[in-house]
MIDOSE-1310 file (N, C-alpha, C; in nm, 2 decimals, decimal comma, always signed):
residues 270
xxxx	-8,42/+3,10/-4,02/-8,43/+3,24/-3,97/-8,46/+3,24/-3,82; -8,39/+3,32/-3,75/-8,41/+3,33/-3,60/-8,56/+3,37/-3,57; -8,61/+3,32/-3,46/-8,75/+3,35/-3,42/-8,74/+3,45/-3,31; -8,65/+3,43/-3,21/-8,64/+3,51/-3,09/-8,51/+3,59/-3,08
xxxx	-8,40/+3,53/-3,12/-8,27/+3,59/-3,09/-8,23/+3,69/-3,20; -8,15/+3,79/-3,16/-8,10/+3,89/-3,25/-8,00/+3,83/-3,34; -7,99/+3,89/-3,46/-7,90/+3,84/-3,57/-7,75/+3,85/-3,52; -7,72/+3,97/-3,46/-7,58/+3,99/-3,41/-7,54/+3,89/-3,31
xxxx	-7,63/+3,85/-3,22/-7,61/+3,75/-3,12/-7,59/+3,61/-3,18; -7,68/+3,58/-3,28/-7,67/+3,45/-3,35/-7,54/+3,44/-3,42; -7,49/+3,54/-3,48/-7,36/+3,54/-3,55/-7,25/+3,52/-3,45; -7,26/+3,57/-3,33/-7,15/+3,55/-3,23/-7,15/+3,41/-3,19
xxxx	-7,26/+3,35/-3,17/-7,27/+3,21/-3,13/-7,21/+3,12/-3,24; -7,24/+3,15/-3,36/-7,19/+3,07/-3,47/-7,04/+3,09/-3,48; -6,99/+3,20/-3,45/-6,84/+3,23/-3,45/-6,77/+3,14/-3,34; -6,85/+3,11/-3,23/-6,79/+3,03/-3,13/-6,75/+2,89/-3,18
xxxx	-6,83/+2,84/-3,27/-6,80/+2,70/-3,33/-6,66/+2,70/-3,39; -6,61/+2,81/-3,43/-6,48/+2,81/-3,49/-6,37/+2,86/-3,39; -6,40/+2,96/-3,31/-6,31/+3,02/-3,22/-6,29/+2,95/-3,09; -6,41/+2,89/-3,04/-6,41/+2,83/-2,91/-6,38/+2,93/-2,79
xxxx	-6,41/+3,06/-2,82/-6,39/+3,16/-2,72/-6,51/+3,18/-2,63; -6,50/+3,15/-2,51/-6,61/+3,15/-2,42/-6,66/+3,29/-2,38; -6,57/+3,38/-2,35/-6,61/+3,51/-2,30/-6,70/+3,58/-2,39; -6,67/+3,61/-2,52/-6,76/+3,68/-2,61/-6,89/+3,61/-2,63
xxxx	-6,89/+3,47/-2,62/-7,01/+3,40/-2,64/-7,10/+3,41/-2,52; -7,04/+3,41/-2,40/-7,12/+3,43/-2,28/-7,18/+3,57/-2,28; -7,10/+3,67/-2,32/-7,15/+3,81/-2,33/-7,26/+3,82/-2,43; -7,26/+3,75/-2,54/-7,36/+3,76/-2,64/-7,49/+3,70/-2,57
xxxx	-7,49/+3,60/-2,49/-7,60/+3,55/-2,42/-7,66/+3,65/-2,34; -7,58/+3,72/-2,26/-7,63/+3,83/-2,17/-7,70/+3,94/-2,25; -7,64/+3,98/-2,36/-7,70/+4,08/-2,44/-7,83/+4,04/-2,50; -7,85/+3,92/-2,53/-7,97/+3,87/-2,58/-8,08/+3,88/-2,48
xxxx	-8,06/+3,82/-2,36/-8,16/+3,82/-2,26/-8,19/+3,96/-2,20; -8,09/+4,04/-2,19/-8,10/+4,17/-2,13/-8,14/+4,28/-2,23; -8,14/+4,24/-2,36/-8,17/+4,33/-2,47/-8,07/+4,45/-2,48; -7,95/+4,42/-2,46/-7,84/+4,53/-2,47/-7,76/+4,51/-2,60
xxxx	-7,68/+4,61/-2,63/-7,60/+4,60/-2,75/-7,47/+4,52/-2,72; -7,44/+4,43/-2,80/-7,32/+4,35/-2,79/-7,20/+4,43/-2,80; -7,19/+4,52/-2,90/-7,07/+4,60/-2,92/-7,05/+4,70/-2,80; -7,16/+4,75/-2,75/-7,15/+4,85/-2,63/-7,10/+4,77/-2,51
xxxx	-7,16/+4,65/-2,48/-7,12/+4,58/-2,36/-6,98/+4,52/-2,38; -6,94/+4,49/-2,50/-6,80/+4,44/-2,52/-6,70/+4,55/-2,48; -6,73/+4,67/-2,52/-6,64/+4,78/-2,49/-6,63/+4,80/-2,33; -6,74/+4,79/-2,27/-6,75/+4,80/-2,12/-6,67/+4,69/-2,06
xxxx	-6,69/+4,57/-2,10/-6,62/+4,45/-2,04/-6,47/+4,46/-2,07; -6,43/+4,50/-2,19/-6,29/+4,51/-2,22/-6,22/+4,62/-2,13; -6,30/+4,73/-2,11/-6,25/+4,84/-2,02/-6,23/+4,79/-1,88; -6,32/+4,71/-1,83/-6,31/+4,66/-1,69/-6,19/+4,57/-1,68
xxxx	-6,17/+4,48/-1,77/-6,06/+4,39/-1,77/-5,93/+4,47/-1,77; -5,93/+4,57/-1,86/-5,81/+4,66/-1,87/-5,77/+4,73/-1,74; -5,88/+4,78/-1,67/-5,86/+4,84/-1,54/-5,80/+4,74/-1,44; -5,85/+4,62/-1,43/-5,81/+4,52/-1,34/-5,67/+4,48/-1,36
xxxx	-5,63/+4,46/-1,49/-5,50/+4,42/-1,52/-5,40/+4,53/-1,48; -5,43/+4,65/-1,51/-5,34/+4,76/-1,47/-5,33/+4,77/-1,32; -5,43/+4,75/-1,24/-5,42/+4,76/-1,10/-5,34/+4,65/-1,04; -5,35/+4,52/-1,10/-5,27/+4,41/-1,05/-5,12/+4,43/-1,09
xxxx	-5,10/+4,49/-1,21/-4,97/+4,51/-1,26/-4,89/+4,61/-1,18; -4,96/+4,69/-1,10/-4,89/+4,79/-1,02/-4,82/+4,73/-0,90; -4,87/+4,61/-0,86/-4,82/+4,54/-0,74/-4,73/+4,42/-0,77; -4,73/+4,38/-0,90/-4,64/+4,27/-0,94/-4,60/+4,28/-1,08
xxxx	-4,48/+4,26/-1,11/-4,43/+4,28/-1,25/-4,46/+4,16/-1,34; -4,46/+4,18/-1,47/-4,48/+4,07/-1,57/-4,38/+3,97/-1,56; -4,26/+4,00/-1,51/-4,15/+3,91/-1,51/-4,14/+3,83/-1,38; -4,24/+3,86/-1,29/-4,24/+3,79/-1,16/-4,28/+3,64/-1,18
xxxx	-4,24/+3,56/-1,09/-4,27/+3,41/-1,10/-4,42/+3,40/-1,10; -4,47/+3,29/-1,17/-4,61/+3,27/-1,17/-4,68/+3,26/-1,03; -4,60/+3,20/-0,94/-4,66/+3,19/-0,80/-4,69/+3,33/-0,74; -4,60/+3,42/-0,77/-4,62/+3,56/-0,72/-4,74/+3,63/-0,78
xxxx	-4,75/+3,61/-0,92/-4,86/+3,67/-0,99/-4,99/+3,61/-0,95; -4,99/+3,48/-0,92/-5,12/+3,41/-0,88/-5,16/+3,46/-0,74; -5,06/+3,48/-0,65/-5,09/+3,53/-0,52/-5,15/+3,67/-0,52; -5,09/+3,76/-0,60/-5,14/+3,89/-0,62/-5,28/+3,89/-0,68
xxxx	-5,30/+3,81/-0,78/-5,43/+3,80/-0,85/-5,54/+3,75/-0,75; -5,51/+3,65/-0,67/-5,61/+3,60/-0,57/-5,64/+3,71/-0,47; -5,54/+3,78/-0,42/-5,56/+3,89/-0,33/-5,65/+3,99/-0,38; -5,62/+4,03/-0,51/-5,70/+4,13/-0,57/-5,84/+4,09/-0,60
xxxx	-5,85/+3,97/-0,66/-5,98/+3,92/-0,71/-6,08/+3,89/-0,60; -6,04/+3,81/-0,50/-6,13/+3,77/-0,40/-6,14/+3,86/-0,28; -6,02/+3,92/-0,24/-6,02/+4,01/-0,12/-6,05/+4,16/-0,15; -5,97/+4,21/-0,24/-5,98/+4,35/-0,27/-6,11/+4,38/-0,35
xxxx	-6,14/+4,31/-0,46/-6,25/+4,33/-0,54/-6,38/+4,26/-0,48; -6,36/+4,16/-0,41/-6,47/+4,09/-0,35/-6,55/+4,00/-0,44; -6,50/+3,95/-0,55/-6,57/+3,86/-0,63/-6,61/+3,73/-0,55; -6,74/+3,69/-0,57/-6,79/+3,58/-0,50/-6,90/+3,51/-0,57
xxxx	-6,92/+3,38/-0,54/-7,03/+3,31/-0,60/-7,16/+3,35/-0,52; -7,27/+3,36/-0,60/-7,40/+3,40/-0,54/-7,44/+3,31/-0,42; -7,50/+3,36/-0,32/-7,54/+3,28/-0,21/-7,68/+3,22/-0,24; -7,73/+3,14/-0,15/-7,85/+3,06/-0,17/-7,97/+3,15/-0,20
xxxx	-7,97/+3,27/-0,14/-8,09/+3,35/-0,16/-8,10/+3,41/-0,30; -7,99/+3,43/-0,36/-7,98/+3,50/-0,50/-7,93/+3,40/-0,61; -7,90/+3,28/-0,57/-7,83/+3,19/-0,66/-7,91/+3,17/-0,79; -8,04/+3,17/-0,79/-8,12/+3,14/-0,91/-8,16/+3,27/-0,99
xxxx	-8,09/+3,38/-0,96/-8,12/+3,50/-1,04/-8,05/+3,48/-1,18; -8,12/+3,50/-1,29/-8,05/+3,49/-1,42/-7,93/+3,57/-1,44; -7,92/+3,69/-1,38/-7,81/+3,78/-1,39/-7,68/+3,72/-1,35; -7,68/+3,62/-1,26/-7,56/+3,55/-1,21/-7,49/+3,49/-1,33
xxxx	-7,55/+3,46/-1,44/-7,49/+3,39/-1,55/-7,45/+3,49/-1,66; -7,46/+3,62/-1,63/-7,43/+3,72/-1,73/-7,30/+3,78/-1,70; -7,20/+3,76/-1,78/-7,06/+3,80/-1,74/-7,04/+3,95/-1,72; -7,11/+4,03/-1,80/-7,10/+4,17/-1,79/-7,16/+4,22/-1,66
xxxx	-7,27/+4,16/-1,62/-7,33/+4,20/-1,49/-7,25/+4,15/-1,37; -7,19/+4,03/-1,38/-7,11/+3,97/-1,28/-6,98/+4,06/-1,26; -6,93/+4,12/-1,36/-6,81/+4,20/-1,35/-6,84/+4,33/-1,28; -6,96/+4,38/-1,29/-6,99/+4,51/-1,22/-7,04/+4,48/-1,08
xxxx	-7,12/+4,37/-1,06/-7,18/+4,34/-0,93/-7,09/+4,26/-0,84; -6,98/+4,20/-0,91/-6,89/+4,12/-0,83/-6,95/+3,99/-0,78; -7,05/+3,94/-0,83/-7,12/+3,82/-0,79/-7,17/+3,75/-0,91; -7,17/+3,61/-0,91/-7,22/+3,54/-1,02/-7,22/+3,39/-0,99
xxxx	-7,26/+3,31/-1,09/-7,26/+3,16/-1,08/-7,11/+3,11/-1,07; -7,09/+2,99/-1,03/-6,95/+2,94/-1,03/-6,89/+2,94/-1,17; -6,97/+2,91/-1,27/-6,91/+2,91/-1,41/-6,87/+3,05/-1,45; -6,95/+3,15/-1,41/-6,93/+3,28/-1,46/-6,81/+3,34/-1,38
xxxx	-6,80/+3,32/-1,25/-6,69/+3,37/-1,17/-6,56/+3,31/-1,22; -6,57/+3,18/-1,25/-6,45/+3,11/-1,30/-6,40/+3,16/-1,43; -6,50/+3,20/-1,52/-6,47/+3,25/-1,65/-6,40/+3,39/-1,64; -6,45/+3,47/-1,55/-6,38/+3,60/-1,53/-6,24/+3,59/-1,47
xxxx	-6,23/+3,50/-1,38/-6,09/+3,47/-1,32/-6,00/+3,42/-1,42; -6,04/+3,32/-1,50/-5,95/+3,26/-1,60/-5,91/+3,37/-1,71; -6,01/+3,45/-1,75/-5,98/+3,55/-1,85/-5,87/+3,65/-1,79; -5,89/+3,69/-1,67/-5,80/+3,78/-1,61/-5,66/+3,72/-1,59
xxxx	-5,66/+3,59/-1,55/-5,53/+3,52/-1,54/-5,46/+3,51/-1,67; -5,53/+3,49/-1,78/-5,48/+3,48/-1,91/-5,41/+3,61/-1,95; -5,48/+3,72/-1,92/-5,43/+3,85/-1,96/-5,31/+3,89/-1,88; -5,28/+3,82/-1,77/-5,16/+3,84/-1,69/-5,05/+3,74/-1,73
xxxx	-5,08/+3,67/-1,83/-4,97/+3,58/-1,88/-4,97/+3,44/-1,81; -5,07/+3,41/-1,73/-5,07/+3,28/-1,66/-5,15/+3,17/-1,74; -5,10/+3,05/-1,73/-5,16/+2,94/-1,80/-5,25/+2,87/-1,70; -5,38/+2,86/-1,74/-5,48/+2,80/-1,65/-5,56/+2,70/-1,73
xxxx	-5,64/+2,62/-1,66/-5,74/+2,54/-1,72/-5,86/+2,54/-1,62; -5,96/+2,45/-1,65/-6,07/+2,45/-1,56/-6,12/+2,30/-1,54; -6,17/+2,27/-1,43/-6,23/+2,15/-1,40/-6,37/+2,17/-1,34; -6,47/+2,11/-1,39/-6,61/+2,13/-1,35/-6,67/+2,00/-1,29
xxxx	-6,74/+2,01/-1,19/-6,81/+1,90/-1,13/-6,94/+1,94/-1,07; -7,05/+1,91/-1,15/-7,19/+1,96/-1,10/-7,19/+2,11/-1,07; -7,20/+2,14/-0,94/-7,21/+2,29/-0,91/-7,08/+2,35/-0,88; -6,97/+2,28/-0,90/-6,84/+2,34/-0,86/-6,76/+2,37/-0,99
xxxx	-6,68/+2,47/-0,98/-6,58/+2,50/-1,09/-6,45/+2,53/-1,02; -6,35/+2,46/-1,06/-6,21/+2,48/-1,02/-6,12/+2,53/-1,13; -6,03/+2,62/-1,10/-5,93/+2,67/-1,19/-5,80/+2,59/-1,17; -5,75/+2,53/-1,27/-5,62/+2,46/-1,26/-5,50/+2,55/-1,27
xxxx	-5,41/+2,55/-1,17/-5,30/+2,63/-1,17/-5,17/+2,55/-1,14; -5,06/+2,60/-1,18/-4,93/+2,54/-1,15/-4,85/+2,62/-1,05; -4,83/+2,57/-0,93/-4,76/+2,63/-0,82/-4,64/+2,55/-0,79; -4,52/+2,61/-0,80/-4,39/+2,54/-0,77/-4,39/+2,41/-0,85
xxxx	-4,43/+2,41/-0,97/-4,43/+2,30/-1,06/-4,52/+2,19/-1,02; -4,62/+2,22/-0,94/-4,72/+2,12/-0,90/-4,86/+2,17/-0,93; -4,94/+2,08/-0,98/-5,08/+2,12/-1,02/-5,16/+2,14/-0,89; -5,23/+2,26/-0,89/-5,32/+2,29/-0,78/-5,45/+2,34/-0,84
xxxx	-5,56/+2,33/-0,76/-5,69/+2,38/-0,81/-5,74/+2,49/-0,72; -5,79/+2,59/-0,78/-5,85/+2,70/-0,71/-6,00/+2,69/-0,71; -6,06/+2,68/-0,59/-6,20/+2,67/-0,57/-6,27/+2,81/-0,59; -6,35/+2,83/-0,69/-6,40/+2,96/-0,72/-6,51/+3,01/-0,62
xxxx	-6,55/+2,91/-0,54/-6,65/+2,95/-0,43/-6,58/+3,04/-0,32; -6,46/+3,01/-0,29/-6,39/+3,08/-0,18/-6,25/+3,12/-0,21; -6,20/+3,10/-0,32/-6,06/+3,13/-0,35/-5,95/+3,04/-0,29; -6,00/+2,93/-0,23/-5,90/+2,84/-0,16/-5,83/+2,76/-0,27
xxxx	-5,70/+2,75/-0,25/-5,61/+2,67/-0,34/-5,59/+2,53/-0,27; -5,62/+2,43/-0,34/-5,61/+2,29/-0,29/-5,54/+2,20/-0,39; -5,49/+2,09/-0,35/-5,44/+1,99/-0,44/-5,56/+1,91/-0,50; -5,53/+1,85/-0,62/-5,64/+1,77/-0,68/-5,70/+1,66/-0,58
xxxx	-5,62/+1,61/-0,49/-5,67/+1,51/-0,40/-5,76/+1,58/-0,30; -5,72/+1,69/-0,25/-5,80/+1,77/-0,15/-5,94/+1,81/-0,22; -5,93/+1,85/-0,35/-6,05/+1,89/-0,42/-6,14/+1,77/-0,43; -6,08/+1,65/-0,46/-6,17/+1,53/-0,47/-6,24/+1,51/-0,34
xxxx	-6,18/+1,53/-0,23/-6,24/+1,51/-0,10/-6,35/+1,61/-0,08; -6,33/+1,73/-0,12/-6,43/+1,84/-0,11/-6,56/+1,80/-0,19; -6,53/+1,75/-0,31/-6,64/+1,71/-0,40/-6,72/+1,59/-0,34; -6,64/+1,49/-0,29/-6,70/+1,37/-0,23/-6,79/+1,41/-0,11
xxxx	-6,75/+1,51/-0,03/-6,83/+1,55/+0,08/-6,96/+1,61/+0,04; -6,97/+1,66/-0,08/-7,09/+1,73/-0,13/-7,17/+1,64/-0,21; -7,11/+1,56/-0,30/-7,18/+1,48/-0,40/-7,16/+1,33/-0,39; -7,07/+1,28/-0,30/-7,05/+1,14/-0,30/-6,94/+1,10/-0,39
xxxx	-6,95/+0,98/-0,44/-6,84/+0,92/-0,53/-6,81/+1,01/-0,65; -6,68/+1,02/-0,67/-6,63/+1,10/-0,78/-6,58/+1,02/-0,90; -6,61/+1,06/-1,02/-6,56/+1,00/-1,14/-6,42/+1,06/-1,17; -6,31/+1,00/-1,13/-6,18/+1,06/-1,14/-6,15/+1,09/-1,29
xxxx	-6,19/+1,01/-1,38/-6,16/+1,03/-1,52/-6,22/+1,16/-1,57; -6,34/+1,19/-1,52/-6,40/+1,32/-1,56/-6,33/+1,44/-1,50; -6,26/+1,42/-1,39/-6,19/+1,53/-1,33/-6,06/+1,56/-1,39; -6,00/+1,45/-1,44/-5,86/+1,46/-1,50/-5,87/+1,54/-1,63
xxxx	-5,98/+1,51/-1,71/-6,00/+1,58/-1,84/-6,03/+1,72/-1,82; -5,97/+1,81/-1,90/-6,00/+1,96/-1,89/-6,14/+1,99/-1,92; -6,19/+2,09/-1,86/-6,33/+2,14/-1,90/-6,32/+2,21/-2,03; -6,39/+2,16/-2,13/-6,38/+2,22/-2,27/-6,46/+2,35/-2,28
xxxx	-6,43/+2,43/-2,38/-6,50/+2,55/-2,40/-6,65/+2,52/-2,42; -6,68/+2,42/-2,50/-6,81/+2,38/-2,53/-6,89/+2,34/-2,41; -6,83/+2,27/-2,32/-6,89/+2,23/-2,19/-6,92/+2,35/-2,11; -6,82/+2,44/-2,10/-6,83/+2,56/-2,02/-6,94/+2,65/-2,06
xxxx	-6,95/+2,68/-2,19/-7,06/+2,77/-2,24/-7,19/+2,70/-2,23; -7,20/+2,57/-2,25/-7,32/+2,50/-2,23/-7,37/+2,51/-2,09; -7,28/+2,50/-1,99/-7,32/+2,51/-1,85/-7,38/+2,65/-1,83; -7,33/+2,75/-1,88/-7,38/+2,88/-1,86/-7,52/+2,90/-1,93
xxxx	-7,53/+2,84/-2,05/-7,66/+2,84/-2,11/-7,77/+2,77/-2,03; -7,73/+2,65/-1,98/-7,82/+2,56/-1,91/-7,86/+2,63/-1,77; -7,76/+2,69/-1,71/-7,79/+2,76/-1,59/-7,89/+2,87/-1,61; -7,87/+2,95/-1,72/-7,96/+3,06/-1,75/-8,10/+3,01/-1,77
xxxx	-8,12/+2,90/-1,85/-8,25/+2,84/-1,87/-8,32/+2,80/-1,74; -8,24/+2,74/-1,65/-8,29/+2,69/-1,53/-8,34/+2,81/-1,44; -8,27/+2,92/-1,45/-8,31/+3,04/-1,37/-8,43/+3,11/-1,43; -8,43/+3,12/-1,56/-8,55/+3,18/-1,63/-8,68/+3,10/-1,61
xxxx	-8,66/+2,96/-1,60/-8,78/+2,88/-1,58/-8,85/+2,90/-1,45; -8,77/+2,96/-1,35/-8,83/+2,99/-1,22/-8,90/+3,12/-1,21; -8,90/+3,20/-1,32/-8,95/+3,33/-1,32/-9,10/+3,32/-1,37; -9,17/+3,43/-1,34/-9,31/+3,44/-1,39/-9,34/+3,56/-1,48
xxxx	-9,23/+3,61/-1,53/-9,24/+3,73/-1,62/-9,32/+3,70/-1,75; -9,38/+3,80/-1,80/-9,46/+3,78/-1,92/-9,38/+3,76/-2,04; -9,25/+3,79/-2,03/-9,16/+3,77/-2,15/-9,07/+3,65/-2,13; -9,09/+3,57/-2,03/-9,00/+3,46/-2,00/-8,99/+3,36/-2,11
xxxx	-9,11/+3,33/-2,18/-9,10/+3,23/-2,29/-9,02/+3,28/-2,40; -9,03/+3,41/-2,43/-8,94/+3,46/-2,54/-8,80/+3,46/-2,50; -8,77/+3,49/-2,37/-8,63/+3,49/-2,33/-8,57/+3,34/-2,34; -8,65/+3,25/-2,29/-8,61/+3,11/-2,29/-8,60/+3,06/-2,44
xxxx	-8,69/+3,10/-2,52/-8,69/+3,06/-2,66/-8,56/+3,11/-2,73; -8,52/+3,23/-2,69/-8,39/+3,29/-2,75/-8,27/+3,21/-2,71; -8,27/+3,17/-2,58/-8,16/+3,10/-2,53/-8,15/+2,96/-2,59; -8,27/+2,90/-2,61/-8,28/+2,77/-2,67/-8,23/+2,77/-2,82
xxxx	-8,27/+2,88/-2,89/-8,23/+2,89/-3,03/-8,08/+2,90/-3,04; -8,02/+2,97/-2,95/-7,87/+2,98/-2,95/-7,81/+2,85/-2,91; -7,86/+2,78/-2,81/-7,80/+2,66/-2,77/-7,82/+2,55/-2,88; -7,93/+2,56/-2,96/-7,94/+2,46/-3,07/-7,84/+2,48/-3,18
xxxx	-7,78/+2,60/-3,19/-7,67/+2,62/-3,28/-7,55/+2,54/-3,23; -7,53/+2,53/-3,10/-7,42/+2,46/-3,04/-7,44/+2,31/-3,04; -7,57/+2,27/-3,02/-7,60/+2,13/-3,02/-7,72/+2,10/-3,11; -7,70/+2,10/-3,24/-7,81/+2,08/-3,33/-7,88/+1,95/-3,33
xxxx	-7,82/+1,85/-3,27/-7,89/+1,72/-3,27/-7,95/+1,69/-3,13; -7,95/+1,78/-3,04/-8,00/+1,75/-2,91/-8,15/+1,77/-2,91; -8,22/+1,65/-2,89/-8,37/+1,65/-2,90/-8,44/+1,73/-2,79; -8,38/+1,72/-2,67/-8,45/+1,79/-2,56/-8,46/+1,94/-2,59
xxxx	-8,37/+2,00/-2,65/-8,37/+2,14/-2,68/-8,49/+2,17/-2,78; -8,51/+2,08/-2,87/-8,62/+2,10/-2,97/-8,76/+2,09/-2,90; -8,76/+1,99/-2,81/-8,89/+1,97/-2,73/-8,92/+2,09/-2,65; -8,82/+2,15/-2,58/-8,84/+2,26/-2,50/-8,88/+2,39/-2,58
xxxx	-8,82/+2,39/-2,70/-8,85/+2,50/-2,79/-9,00/+2,50/-2,83; -9,06/+2,39/-2,85/-9,20/+2,38/-2,89/-9,28/+2,43/-2,77; -9,25/+2,41/-2,65/-9,32/+2,46/-2,53/-9,31/+2,61/-2,53; -9,19/+2,67/-2,56/-9,17/+2,81/-2,56/-9,25/+2,88/-2,67
xxxx	-9,26/+2,81/-2,79/-9,33/+2,87/-2,90/-9,48/+2,87/-2,86; -9,53/+2,76/-2,80/-9,67/+2,76/-2,76/-9,71/+2,86/-2,66; -9,61/+2,91/-2,58/-9,63/+3,00/-2,47/-9,63/+3,15/-2,52; -9,60/+3,17/-2,65/-9,59/+3,30/-2,71/-9,70/+3,31/-2,82
xxxx	-9,69/+3,41/-2,90/-9,78/+3,43/-3,01/-9,74/+3,35/-3,13; -9,67/+3,24/-3,11/-9,61/+3,16/-3,22/-9,67/+3,02/-3,22; -9,80/+3,01/-3,18/-9,86/+2,87/-3,17/-9,86/+2,80/-3,31; -9,87/+2,87/-3,42/-9,86/+2,81/-3,55/-9,72/+2,74/-3,57
xxxx	-9,62/+2,81/-3,52/-9,48/+2,75/-3,53/-9,47/+2,63/-3,44; -9,53/+2,64/-3,32/-9,53/+2,53/-3,23/-9,59/+2,41/-3,29; -9,70/+2,43/-3,36/-9,77/+2,32/-3,43/-9,68/+2,26/-3,54; -9,62/+2,35/-3,61/-9,53/+2,30/-3,72/-9,41/+2,22/-3,67
xxxx	-9,35/+2,28/-3,56/-9,24/+2,21/-3,50/-9,28/+2,07/-3,44; -9,40/+2,07/-3,37/-9,44/+1,95/-3,31/-9,47/+1,84/-3,41; -9,53/+1,88/-3,52/-9,55/+1,78/-3,63/-9,42/+1,72/-3,68; -9,33/+1,81/-3,71/-9,20/+1,76/-3,76/-9,13/+1,67/-3,65
xxxx	-9,14/+1,71/-3,53/-9,07/+1,63/-3,42/-9,14/+1,49/-3,41; -9,27/+1,49/-3,40/-9,34/+1,36/-3,38/-9,32/+1,27/-3,50; -9,31/+1,33/-3,62/-9,29/+1,25/-3,74/-9,15/+1,19/-3,74; -9,05/+1,27/-3,70/-8,92/+1,22/-3,70/-8,88/+1,13/-3,58
xxxx	-8,96/+1,14/-3,47/-8,93/+1,07/-3,35/-9,06/+1,00/-3,30; -9,11/+0,91/-3,37/-9,24/+0,84/-3,33/-9,23/+0,76/-3,21; -9,11/+0,71/-3,18/-9,09/+0,63/-3,06/-9,05/+0,71/-2,93; -9,03/+0,84/-2,95/-8,99/+0,92/-2,83/-9,11/+0,92/-2,74
xxxx	-9,09/+0,89/-2,61/-9,21/+0,89/-2,51/-9,27/+1,03/-2,50; -9,20/+1,14/-2,54/-9,25/+1,27/-2,53/-9,34/+1,31/-2,65; -9,34/+1,23/-2,75/-9,41/+1,26/-2,87/-9,56/+1,26/-2,85; -9,61/+1,17/-2,76/-9,75/+1,17/-2,73/-9,79/+1,30/-2,66
xxxx	-9,71/+1,36/-2,57/-9,74/+1,48/-2,51/-9,74/+1,60/-2,61; -9,65/+1,59/-2,70/-9,64/+1,70/-2,80/-9,76/+1,70/-2,90; -9,83/+1,59/-2,90/-9,95/+1,58/-2,99/-10,05/+1,70/-2,97; -10,06/+1,74/-2,84/-10,15/+1,85/-2,81/-10,12/+1,98/-2,87
xx	-10,00/+2,00/-2,92/-9,96/+2,12/-2,99/-9,98/+2,12/-3,14; -10,02/+2,00/-3,19/-10,04/+1,99/-3,33/-10,18/+2,04/-3,38
C-alpha cells in the first residue's frame, strides 16, 4: 500500500512498465508533487499540444518533406514560442521537471524540454529519437538522409561528430558506445525522477520529506531492486510522522543487507 503517493498516480507509473510512454508518466509525477488532478492536467496538456500542432500545420503541410517540417517546428518551438532550458538561477526549481508546467511557462530541464519537443515532432509525423549525456539531451533527426542531433539547450542542429565535440568541451572524454545507443524510455523517465529528487532535496519546505517520499515510492516501482532508493526512503520516513515505518524498513534493510556500509548508519532508525 502506498504511503505518500496517490493511487491514481501509482497506477499510471505501473502502466508505464507496459506502455513505456514517457509523457503521461512524467505528467503523473508532476501531479503527485503539485497535488493536482492527473485527468484535469492531461486534458490541459493535450489541449496545448493540439493548439501547437494546428499552428505549425498552418505553415507547412503534412505532405511536406521532413526537412521542411523540422525547419518549421524549430522556428515555432524555439523562436516563436520561446521554449528554453532553465538558466543557472532557476535550474534547480522542481517545476522545471514538470511537463505541464514547462508547457505553460516555456522553460524546463533539458529532459523535459526534449520530451515536449519529441512529442510535438511525433504528432507532426516525424521520426525522432533521443541521446542523453549527463546534463545534455539531444534529439536525433534525419535531414537529407543524414542523421543530425538537435541540442535542446539552444535549438542548434549539429552532426553526431559536432555533438561529440560539444560534449567533450563540457565533460571531457566521451563514451561513444553510450551515445550511439538510443535513450530508452526507462532512462528518460528515471532522469526526470532523479532531477526532481535533486531539486526537492535543496528545498527547506515543511512538506519536502513527503514530496520526496512520494517520488521515491514511484521510482521504486520502476526500479524495485535499487537499494539506494530504499535507503533514501527510510530517511524520508524518519523525517515525517512515519518513524515507526522508518524503523520497520530499517530493520528489514539491515537484516537483508548486513554488509552494506550504510547499514550501520541506518541502525539509528531502528
